VOGUMAR-234453 format. One record per residue (C-alpha): x, y, z; residue in three letters. Coordinates in steps of 0.001 Angstrom, whole numbers, padded with zeros to 6 digits, always signed. Example, Ala and Ser with C-alpha at 12.3 -4.5 7.8 and 13.67 -1.06 7.14 Angstrom:
// VOGUMAR-234453
+012300-004500+007800ALA/+013670-001060+007140SER/
//
This chain:
// VOGUMAR-234453
+019607+012910+006371UNK/+020485+011321+002880UNK/+018863+007988+003333UNK/+015762+007180+000882UNK/+012906+005885+002663UNK/+009010+005315+001161UNK/+006988+006186+003711UNK/+003703+003792+003548UNK/+002039+000899+005651UNK/-000279-001885+004852UNK/-001386-001905+008850UNK/-001058+001234+011239UNK/+001628-000828+013373UNK/+003804-000663+010559UNK/+002802+003055+009944UNK/+003870+004112+013108UNK/+007148+001551+012783UNK/+008310+003543+009880UNK/+006895+006920+010367UNK/+010231+008418+011208UNK/+012108+008545+008000UNK/+010496+009712+004157UNK/+012009+010478+000396UNK/+014964+012197+000439UNK/+016546+013587-003139UNK/+018882+016355-001520UNK/+019943+016961+001748UNK/+017438+017873+004391UNK/+017670+021144+006377UNK/+017755+022932+009745UNK/+017023+026330+010522UNK/+019144+029189+008843UNK/+022531+029645+009830UNK/+022472+031759+013123UNK/+018939+032321+013352UNK/+018860+029204+016785UNK/+021891+028578+018584UNK/+022041+024943+019998UNK/+025411+024937+021666UNK/+023814+024877+024871UNK/+021530+022123+024846UNK/+022750+019284+027265UNK/+023313+015826+026493UNK/+020486+013446+027332UNK/+020444+012062+030761UNK/+020094+008202+030854UNK/+017907+006737+032708UNK/+016047+003284+033134UNK/+012559+003053+031088UNK/+010482+000243+029623UNK/+010325-000728+026149UNK/+008233+001745+023928UNK/+004707+000568+023111UNK/+005282+001289+019466UNK/+008515+000769+017386UNK/+010160-002744+019099UNK/+008765-005302+016544UNK/+010311-008764+016586UNK/+010990-007686+012920UNK/+010193-005490+010097UNK/+010999-005051+006677UNK/+011894-001810+004580UNK/+012855-001956+000879UNK/+013231-005707+000877UNK/+015638-006201+003756UNK/+014345-007113+007081UNK/+015652-005654+009996UNK/+015996-007121+013771UNK/+015384-005707+016126UNK/+017620-006376+019514UNK/+016712-008079+022601UNK/+018998-005768+024441UNK/+021783-003014+024081UNK/+023963-004084+026452UNK/+027457-004285+025513UNK/+026660-002563+021493UNK/+029633-000556+020188UNK/+029630+000074+016733UNK/+031667+002623+013884UNK/+030255+003767+010979UNK/+028805+006862+009495UNK/+026220+009118+010522UNK/+023618+011143+009414UNK/+020965+013652+010369UNK/+017397+014723+009824UNK/+015505+018044+010251UNK/+013282+019931+009012UNK/+011367+017956+006937UNK/+009848+015978+010113UNK/+009933+018282+012770UNK/+007030+018132+014834UNK/+005839+014688+013154UNK/+005394+010978+014573UNK/+008271+008992+015416UNK/+008996+004978+015505UNK/+008293+005271+019069UNK/+005120+007520+019039UNK/+006693+010287+020014UNK/+007371+013666+018477UNK/+010407+014119+016632UNK/+011746+017563+017679UNK/+014844+018371+016023UNK/+016643+020407+018892UNK/+016396+017639+021216UNK/+018815+015159+021742UNK/+017912+012361+019994UNK/+018585+009787+017170UNK/+016978+006896+014826UNK/+018788+003616+014792UNK/+017573+000721+012657UNK/+018045-002155+015682UNK/+018148-000582+018401UNK/+015465-001482+021259UNK/+013525+002168+021537UNK/+014258+003820+023734UNK/+018209+003579+023843UNK/+020506+005614+025370UNK/+023945+005844+023964UNK/+026974+007958+023468UNK/+028058+008763+020314UNK/+031364+009920+018982UNK/+032781+011788+016135UNK/+035778+010150+015413UNK/+037319+013071+012793UNK/+037349+015848+016225UNK/+036738+013750+019562UNK/+033454+015797+020339UNK/+031173+013692+022016UNK/+027130+013773+022801UNK/+024325+011715+024511UNK/+021091+010572+023064UNK/+018224+009419+023299UNK/+017217+006929+020595UNK/+013647+006792+019688UNK/+012892+006395+016229UNK/+014158+004045+013052UNK/+016323+004697+010266UNK/+018290+005989+008775UNK/+017194+002838+005666UNK/+020457+003538+003865UNK/+022977+001184+003671UNK/+025800+002577+004759UNK/+024594+004547+007836UNK/+024320+003597+011029UNK/+022145+006301+013025UNK/+020368+009128+012409UNK/+021031+012513+014480UNK/+018566+015155+015360UNK/+019606+018846+014207UNK/+021157+019928+017383UNK/+023409+016026+017802UNK/+024491+016890+014755UNK/+025100+020488+015506UNK/+026994+019602+018692UNK/+029295+016683+016699UNK/+030072+019629+013827UNK/+028585+017591+011126UNK/+025896+019687+009606UNK/+027502+021142+006986UNK/+028822+017837+005557UNK/+025466+015771+006337UNK/+027909+013072+007368UNK/+030608+011822+009556UNK/+032422+009092+010956UNK/+031287+008314+014365UNK/+031015+005556+017014UNK/+027929+004505+019182UNK/+028085+002940+022035UNK/+025091+002037+024308UNK/+024914+003555+027750UNK/+023271+001048+030538UNK/+021404+003755+032548UNK/+021755+001648+035583UNK/+025108+002298+035511UNK/+026178+005509+037038UNK/+028368+007683+034992UNK/+029371+007834+031370UNK/+030231+004874+029903UNK/+033774+003894+029524UNK/+035162+004653+026227UNK/+038134+004946+024151UNK/+040147+008298+023883UNK/+039697+009201+020207UNK/+042559+011208+019135UNK/+041013+014035+016778UNK/+042428+013222+012948UNK/+043200+016687+010552UNK/+040606+016881+007506UNK/+040892+014845+005003UNK/+039351+015170+001562UNK/+035984+016950+001228UNK/+036467+017196+005154UNK/+033529+014330+005245UNK/+035273+013263+008541UNK/+037841+010320+007902UNK/+039766+009991+011392UNK/+043005+008745+009361UNK/+041244+007005+007048UNK/+038658+003935+007039UNK/+037812+000664+005329UNK/+034583-001097+004178UNK/+035373-005229+005605UNK/+033425-007334+003128UNK/+034585-010584+005122UNK/+036609-012364+007841UNK/+037677-016077+007097UNK/+039689-018455+009315UNK/+041367-019759+006018UNK/+042756-017261+003532UNK/+041844-019143+000423UNK/+038314-018163+001355UNK/+038975-014492+001424UNK/+040948-015172-001514UNK/+038414-016140-003349UNK/+035694-012997-002327UNK/+038623-010982-003223UNK/+038879-012305-006681UNK/+035236-012227-006816UNK/+035308-008641-006848UNK/+037163-008188-010072UNK/+039176-004742-011276UNK/+036115-003062-009426UNK/+038026-002225-006398UNK/+041159-001397-007955UNK/+044627-001231-006041UNK/+042353-000677-002680UNK/+041096-004050-002290UNK/+043077-006740-000273UNK/+043018-009370+002037UNK/+044914-008419+005330UNK/+045813-010597+008449UNK/+044850-010465+012138UNK/+045218-011819+015458UNK/+041483-012883+017528UNK/+041334-014143+020513UNK/+044686-016349+019561UNK/+043685-016934+015627UNK/+044411-015480+012755UNK/+041739-013939+011001UNK/+041971-013012+007412UNK/+039894-009537+006096UNK/+038562-008406+002820UNK/+038726-004778+002990UNK/+038496-001890+000899UNK/+040523+001465+001511UNK/+041434+003496+003271UNK/+038646+005426+001997UNK/+039463+009426+002859UNK/+035851+010506+002760UNK/+031904+009350+003132UNK/+031226+009760-000417UNK/+034124+007345-001343UNK/+032730+004996+000821UNK/+029118+005462-000797UNK/+030643+004753-003967UNK/+032765+001476-002835UNK/+028684+000302-001125UNK/+027084+000896-004463UNK/+029924-001288-006562UNK/+029306-003868-003730UNK/+025829-004156-003992UNK/+025772-004208-007909UNK/+028151-007511-007464UNK/+025370-008962-005039UNK/+027693-008032-001927UNK/+025711-006703+000982UNK/+027432-007941+003915UNK/+029887-005149+004434UNK/+030412-002451+007719UNK/+032379+000326+008102UNK/+036050-000019+010118UNK/+038627+002459+011394UNK/+041558+000093+012815UNK/
//
């Protein structure tokens, strides 16, 4: 896991909420190569559960940024970059109060209710897993989910540390796996970080082109030729999107995000279409 998050709290409740992540200066580790075989670990089995007593405040703040916990996960689908966490937190308390098990099929998310079951698809190779979200994180502006060691292994993102994924909430009251679009496996790109044919950082969408052009001008030369305005038809209306890309790997996306934040642009997300 590459996120950097300070483990501290003024109140016990906040400590419980934030216990899942810590300070990182290097990638987290798993067991020695070949020492543990997790290929046979099955998916989490969705079931109807009450919200956890811990880790579900209306909102909480980390590094000066406030996160609002969702009322429910119905209809949640997001594409972005996943990371993973392992030995440094194995056996420690998660935000839900449960013990983190790096060999279980679990994950951490900033705003989904705890617990929530999700299907995570690696957009680079089409591999899928079903996980139980029971922790908070990752507190890195360019990550949407933190996977357990086993989940990352099954999605084949351990070596790179990150991967481009789709996260889709599962309604435990509906039988079977969620219906999800078929994902075609993409060839490896620069650095093999998971590119699914290239992706973009979207920083705005407007109904009037002039507003999109103003945002593009604000970027100046920093985004080079990768920043552009594109048109899309949404519900019968033309939308003008400001995007940076296509980007070939996660490292490139991180550099773009760091540049955007230096410009004071914090509203951005990964898109793949």
